[in-house]
Structure formats: C-alpha cells, structure tokens
N, C-alpha and C positions, 0 to 999 in steps of 0.2 A: 553335600553342599559344595565340596570342591569340584565334583564333576559338573554340577550345574554352573558354577562360575566359569569353568573352562569352556562350557558350551556357549556362554554369552560372549566371550572374548575371542574365541577362535572360530573363524568362519571359513577357513581354508579347506575344510573337509568337503564342502559342497558349495554350490553357487549361491546359497542363501546368505545375504549380508547380515551383519550383526545389528542389534538395536542401536548401537552407538553410531554406526554409519548412516542408517536411515534417518535418525534424528538430526545428525549433523547436516545432511543435505536438506532437510526440512527447514532448519534454522537459517540456512544460507539465504534462501529466497525471502524468508521473513525479515532478514536484516537489511536486504538491499532496498526495499521500498521505503522504510522510514529514513534511511540515510539519503537516498535520492530526494525525498520530499524536503528534508531539511536543506539540502544543497540548493534546490530550486527556490525555497523560501528566502534564503540569504541572497540569492541572485535577484529575486524580485524586489526585495527591500533596498538593494543597492541602486536599482534603476526601475522604478515601478512603471514608468511609461513604456519602456521597451520590453521588459521581461515580466510584467505583471500578468499577462495572459498565460504564461507558463504555470504560474501558481494557481490561477483561477481554473484552468483546464488540466491540472496535473493528473487527475484520475483518468481522464479520457486519453491523454497522450501516453501515459504509462500503460494503460490497458492495450492500446493499439500496438505499441512496441513489444509488449509482453506476448501478444498473439503471434507476431512475426518471429520473435525469438524462440518461443516454444514450438511453433510449427516447423521451424528450421531444424531444431534438434530432434524432434520426434520423427521427422522424415529422413534425417541423415544418420542418427545414432540410436534410434529406438529408445530415447530417454529425454527427460526434460533437461534444462540447462544445469540445474543443481545436481541432478542425478548423474549426468555425464561428467561433471566436475569431480565427483567421487568415484568414477569408473564403474557406474552401475548402468543397467539397462532394464527395459520393460519387456517382459515376455508374456504371452498369453497364459492365463491361469489354467486353461485346459486346451489340449490340442498340441500340435507339433510346434517346437520352438523355431522361431524365424531368426536368421542371422541378423546381427545388430546393424550392419552397414546398409541393409536394405530398408531399414526404417519400419515404423508401424504402418499398417494399412487398414482401410475400411473402418469398421465400427470402433476398434480399439484406438485408432488414431484420433478420430473426431471426438470420441468420449473423453479421451485424455486431454485433448486441447481445450474442450469446454470446461472440464473440471480444474485444469491448471490456470487458465486465464480468465474465463468469464465468471466463474463462481466467486473467486476472490474479489473481483471488481464489484460485483453486486453486493457482496457482504460489506465491503468498504463504504459503498454509497448508503446502505442501510444504517450502518453505524453513524455516519455523518447526519443522516436524517434524525436518528434517535438522539444524538447530541443536541441538535437544534431544538428538538421537542423539549428536552430537559431545560434548555435555556429559556424557552417560552414559559414553561411552568415556573421556573425560578423568578422570572419577571412578572408573573401573575397576569399574563396576557391570555384572554380567552376569546377565541374567534367564534363566530356564529356556528352553532352545531347543526349539521345536516346529517342524514343517514350515512352518506359516504364518509364524512369526517369522523363520525363515531366508529365506523368500521376501521378507518385509518388509525385512530387512536387505540382501538382495541388490538390491532395488529402490532403497533409499536409497544403496547404494554405487554404483549405475549412474547415479543421477540427475545428479551433477555432470558426467559425460561427456555425457549427453543435453543438459544445459544449455549446455555448450561447443559441441556440434554445432548447437544452435539459434542461438546467438549468431553462429556462423560463417555459417550460412545467411542470417541477417539482414544481416551485413556484405557478403556476396557480392551479395545482392539490391540493397542500396544502391549498391554499386559499379556494377552493371549499369544501375541507374537513372540514375546520374550520366552514363554514356556513352551513354544513350539506347537501351540494349539491352533494357530491361524497362519495362513500363507502370506498375508499382507499386514502391515502395521497401520495402515490408514484406510478409512472407509472409502476415500476417493479411489484408491487403487481397486478395491473390491467392486465399486460401482462401475469402473471402467473395464473390469474383467481381465486385469493384468496383475502381475506381481513383479517384484524387483529381484534382479540377479546380478552377479558380478560379470563384468566383461572378461571374456577369455582372451588368450593370446591370439587366437585366430580372428576374433572380432576386431581387436586393435590393429592387426596387420591389414585386414581388409579395409578398415576405415582410413588408414594411412595411404593405401594404394588407390582408393577410390578417387577418380577425377572430380573436379569441381562441378563439371556439367557433363553427363554421360552422352556418348556419341549416339546420334540418332540419324535416321535418313532425312534428307532435306525435303521438307514438305512445301508444296507450292501454295498451300492454303494460307491466306492472310491471318485467319483466326488462329491457326496453329502457331504461326510465327509470333503473333502478339502474345499468346499464352506462354510460349517459351521465353520471350523477352521479359514478361512480367515475373515469371518464376525466377529468372536470373537476377533481376533487380531485387526482388524480395530476399532471395538467398544471399545476395551480397550485403544487403542492409543487416540481415540477421547475423551473418558471419562477422561483420564489423562490430555489431553490438556485443556478440558473444566474446570476441577477442578483447574488447575494451572492458567488459565486465569481468572477464577472467583475470585481467591484469589489475583491476582496481577493487576486486572483491574484498580483499583484506583491509584496504584503506577504508572502504565503506563500512565494514564491520567496526573498525576503530572509531570512525566518525559517529556511528550510531551509539556506541558506548560512551563517547566523549560528551555527547549532548543528551544522554539519558538523564532522567529526573534524579536518580540516585547520585550520579556523578556530579551533576550541577549543584545539588544540595551540599555535597562535600566541598566543592570549590567555593561556594558562597560562605560556608562556615569558616574556611581557612583564610579567605582573602577579603571578605566584606568589611567595610569600614563602619564605625558606629553611625547611627542615624542622626543627622543634624537636627537641632531644635527647630520648631516652627518659627516663622518670622513674627516679630513683635507687631501687634496691631497698632497702627498710628491713629490716635484719637483725633488729631487735627487734620487728618487727610480729607481733601475735598471729595464729595460724593462722585461716584462714577457717572460719566456722561450717559445719555440715553443710547448713543450709538454703541458704546462698549457692551451694553447688555443685549444686543441684538443677536439672534441666532443666524449663523452664516448660511443656513439652508432656506429658512422661511423669511428671513430679513425682518422678523418681528421680535418684540420683547420676549426673551426666553422664559419658558415655563418648565418647571421641574428640571433645573439645570443638570446636565450630564456631561462629564469630560471624557474625552477619548484618550486613553492612556498611551496609545501609540504615537500621538502627535501633540497632545496637550490642548487642543481646541475644545471649546465648550459650546454645546448645542442644546436645543430642546430635546427632551428624552424621546418623545414620539418621532420627531423628525429624524434623529440620528439612528434610532432603532430600525425604522423602515428602510433607511438608506443602506445601513450595514447589512441587513438581512438580504437585500437585493443585490448588492455590489461587492461585499466583502473587502472594502478598502475605505480609507479615509477620504472624504470628499474634498479636503483641502490639500493634502500632501500626496495622496495616492498610495500610502503605505498599506500593505495587506493587514486587514483587521477582522476580528471576529466579535461576536456578541459579548463574550466574556471580557472584552477590553473596555466596555462601558462602565463608568464609575459615576454614580449619582452624587451630587454635591448638596450637602445640608448646611446652609448658612445660618448664622444666628438670627437673621431677620425672618427666616421662614419658620 
C-alpha cells in the first residue's frame, strides 16, 4: 500500500503527471465558465439595455473566445490553457514525440480543438434545452405532438441516461489511470489520440525563446498577407485572453465558490432576518379599478394572475410565459428572467 501511495504522489520518475495534477487542470476550466457567467449576469442586471445581449448570447460569445484561446495554446504550447497552466503538454499516444513549442499539428490539433471547445458548448446547450423542457413539464404545457416532436422528447428523455453513462466512463478511465492501466485519464484525450506529459526544461526554454511571430519570406500574394494578418490578430487576442485569465483565475475560482449554492445557504442562515408578517387586509378598502387589473402585455383583464419575481409586475400567465420563453427578460424592466421566476397568484376571490 505504501508503494502504491508513493506512485500516486510522485510523478518525477517519468513524464506521466499524477492524478491530482490532471484533475486540477480539469477543474480549472470547469470553474472559469460559471464564474464568468455570474459576472456577466451581474453586469446585465446593472444595465439591461446596454449589457443584456452579453447575457442572452453568453454561450456563443464564450464559445468563440474559447476556440481562439484553445487554438492559440494548442498551436504554441501543444496544450490547452488549463494544461499549460499546470506545465503539462499533449503528446501523440503513439509515434515520435513532438517538441512542445512547435504545437500540435494535423489530426491531433483539430480533434483536440473540437473536443475542448465545441463539445462543451453543445453539451451546455443541450442541458439548457433539457432544463426548459423540465419547466414546460412542471407548468403542464403540452404542445401539439408531431413525429419530429416525439423524437425530440425521446432524445431529451434519453439524454440523462447518456450523461450518466458518460460520467461512468470518465470515472472508470480515471480509476484505470490511477492504477497505471490507462495512458489517459479522460476519454476526450483517448478520442484525440494524445496523452498528457510534463513539460521538460528544454520545452520551457524553447517556448521562452520562440518569437511571437516567426520570420518568413515576404510574399507578394495578397491572400498570404491577409492570412498572416488574421493569424497575428487572432494570436494577439488569444494571448491577451490567456494573460488576463492567468491573472484572474484564482479570483474566478473564489467568485465561483462565493456564489455557490452551499455557500449562499450558509450566508442566508447566518445573516437572514426573520420573515415579516403579511399585511393586514383592509375590509373597508375600495375595490381595485379596472385599469389596475389589466395585463401590461395584452392590455386586457388579467386571467390566471402571475407575478414576475425579478420585477414584481403581474401579468396573465400565458402572456408572460410566452414572452419570457422567447426573450428571457422582464418586458417592463428588462431584467434577465427565466421561467422559474414566474409565481402564480391565488387570491381568495378565485
């Protein structure tokens, strides 16, 4: 047992990183996205008219920036952003090892880029669609059933089981990696045909000495100049992003922990005040006017009153449901809003 424990913690004997290093770099990128998402949400709530589009298109904007960032690091360091942060590199699982400063090339590069940037984006969108489907089921809304819609619902019903199967595969792969039975800890690395290794002193020296843009013969072709200019701009944007993320990564991890559900529950327990009693119903109060019972969307008398918890405005249930599902914001204030913010009002008269 002692020998096995030493094998898990000491990775200096070869270039194979320990399980703690590979899991740490996995958790790094997993913590950046939720923290950035919360920061964008706070920014959008502070000024919905100016920054609301950042919240509505967060997944697309984050996906494009992630592609640029990962492409830059794969081309310059043979590693993703988080892998390079922990001094790791990607090498071909079979064949001759390529120096890290030359970057990944060919199939290994593009497979790694797709699995690092495109697959997480698609999975995030699928989980959002699944969450909306759950909301529709909770609100007991049944749209007309066509063959295509039945296939769509069947896929959404099967997705949680597929996700559990994938997580089980990842766990088994990590377990095999711990006991030295597998070269990679992640199925993504296995699918890309690469494995992780430590950066050597020679790799670090070459990356430090490598110029920002390699010298090439001046080409008279306009297309070649445009391609080089595009590559320089993309490299500069990716380098700026990597530098800012490197400086702010620990702050983002702290922010993600601070706004986690467990920590928020603890804060509410320690700082929350007792709930005030409900207002006393005034028997002699004049009945509400007809205008006060109008829905702000359809301008008719409200039916099935529903309040929006983000702003406090009251609407018809069907009016506000359709609007929130299409726009994800309050129609009166512009605050970012989801379907779970709808609260139905049950009055004594009803």
